[in-house]
Each structure stands twice: as C-alpha cells, then as structure tokens.
C-alpha positions, -999 to 999 in steps of 0.1 A, spaced: 446 809 -262 411 796 -266 394 777 -239 381 742 -247 344 737 -251 324 723 -222 294 700 -221 277 700 -187 246 685 -173 222 701 -148 200 678 -128 173 701 -115 144 695 -91 117 722 -97 113 755 -115 132 775 -89 163 753 -91 161 753 -129 159 791 -132 186 798 -106 211 774 -121 205 778 -158 199 816 -154 231 820 -134 250 801 -161 237 824 -188 242 856 -168 278 848 -160 285 845 -197 267 877 -206 288 896 -179 319 884 -197 307 896 -231 297 862 -243 266 854 -264 237 832 -252 214 808 -269 185 789 -253 168 760 -271 140 749 -247 102 744 -242 82 777 -239 77 772 -202 114 769 -196 122 800 -218 97 820 -197 114 810 -165 147 821 -178 134 853 -192 119 862 -158 151 851 -140 174 872 -162 151 903 -163 166 930 -187 195 906 -195 171 884 -213 171 908 -242 207 897 -250 196 860 -252 185 843 -284 155 820 -276 145 791 -299 115 770 -291 124 733 -287 97 724 -311 117 742 -338 152 734 -326 147 697 -321 125 689 -351 140 666 -360 163 661 -330 196 665 -350 184 699 -362 196 712 -328 232 709 -341 223 730 -372 207 757 -351 237 759 -328 263 757 -356 245 785 -375 245 806 -343 282 801 -337 290 809 -373 276 844 -371 303 855 -345 329 827 -343 353 849 -324 328 853 -295 322 825 -270 286 813 -266 268 798 -237 239 774 -246 211 760 -226 196 730 -245 166 710 -234 137 693 -251 106 675 -239 119 640 -238 87 625 -224 70 627 -259 98 608 -277 94 572 -288 119 546 -276 137 547 -309 140 584 -307 155 582 -272 182 559 -286 189 586 -312 189 612 -284 216 592 -266 237 594 -298 230 631 -301 242 638 -265 274 617 -269 283 630 -303 280 666 -291 314 661 -274 329 655 -309 308 678 -331 316 709 -310 353 701 -302 375 731 -308 345 755 -308 341 784 -284 310 771 -268 297 760 -233 267 737 -235 244 732 -205 219 704 -208 192 705 -181 174 673 -170 143 673 -148 155 649 -121 121 648 -104 101 638 -135 123 619 -159 129 581 -156 163 569 -145 171 556 -180 171 592 -193 191 605 -163 216 578 -171 220 593 -206 230 626 -190 256 609 -168 271 590 -197 273 620 -221 285 649 -199 319 651 -182 307 678 -158 277 683 -135 265 717 -125 257 718 -87 248 750 -68 266 773 -92 297 752 -97 307 724 -120 321 692 -106 336 662 -125 312 635 -135 325 600 -127 298 584 -149 310 601 -181 318 576 -209 342 582 -238 319 594 -266 337 572 -292 331 541 -271 294 552 -265 288 557 -302 305 525 -311 282 506 -287 252 523 -301 262 513 -336 265 476 -328 242 454 -349 216 435 -329 211 400 -341 175 394 -353 152 371 -334 153 335 -346 117 337 -359 122 370 -377 109 375 -413 137 382 -438 131 406 -467 156 403 -495 169 436 -510 192 422 -536 183 449 -562 178 486 -557 141 483 -569 135 459 -540 138 488 -514 105 504 -524 88 470 -522 102 463 -487 91 497 -475 56 491 -487 56 456 -471 68 469 -437 44 498 -438 
C-alpha cells in the first residue's frame, strides 16, 4: 500500500543547520532506494552537495532561477520528474530566494505552497520546504506555518498546529477585495476594450 505524500517545512538558522537537516532528509530517502530532487539557489545546492558527498551524484539538482521562473513552473519541474519513474518515491527539497519577490508574487507564492497539498495528493513524494528563519520576515514564516502540516526539527517531523486547510486558504486568497472609493473604473464591455485598458494601465 502506498504511503501518502508529505509536505513539511524546515525552519533553519544558518548553513550548518540547513545542510544537516535537508541533507539528512535526502540521505534517508536515498538509503531506502528513493529518488531525490533539489530545486534551490546555487549556494544551497553547494551546501547539500558537500553534505552528501558521493551520495550527491544520485540527486537531481535544478537551479531555483530555472525551477521557479515563473514560480508555478516548480510544479512542472516536479511533475515531470515524478513521471519518469512513477513507481519510485521521491524526496524533494524546494526553496527559492523569496527576498527578491514583489509583494504580489509573495501572495502568489502563498497560493503555490497551499495548493501543493492538493496538486501532489496521491503521489509518491515527500516535499521539504526550507525557510531561513534568521533572515526572512515573519510574514513569510507565517506562510510556511499555514501551508505545511509538519515541521522538521532535529531530524524528526512534528505536527504543525498552525497548518490551515488548503481549500480554506485558497478560498481566502481568491476573495475579491472591494476597490477604494476613489478608484478609477475602466469599462471592458467589449473584447476589443481589453487591449485599450492594458495600454491605459501601462
């Protein structure tokens, strides 16, 4: 019987903690004959390669500049990876440089993290999403707490009390925000109006 997928967050403080936790997560899977994929910045990939040593040869590394451009492309990269050997379970470390994202992109990232619980349901995959607890603002750490039902701490996974049902989270993000009372209204009654509105906004 297949084991349900997991979506776990890692709050790390420093390179050493990151390498030990994420590296241990990947090595445990490799020892069980599982596959491994890392989508991360080059500096993080280098840390994991050093931590894993010879085992790093069995890991597929994808630069976050490729995997997350645009952000939702990370799903495509992972789904394609899983499709090559669907019968083999895969462990994934997924992290991007969130500091360079605009506010609107961070809202999109919140959707991305919550929706992962639905997109990968029923698939043989264990997702680990690291967050730099020492550098990231609390608003981004809150995204991690809402989107992951488990937290990795010192080599073990503990339940996350802050996890929010992904359907509720996505519904909240889809709510239409009323425009300001002094907002300009652009009428798109006809299909040809869309191009005009785009030009006007630009």
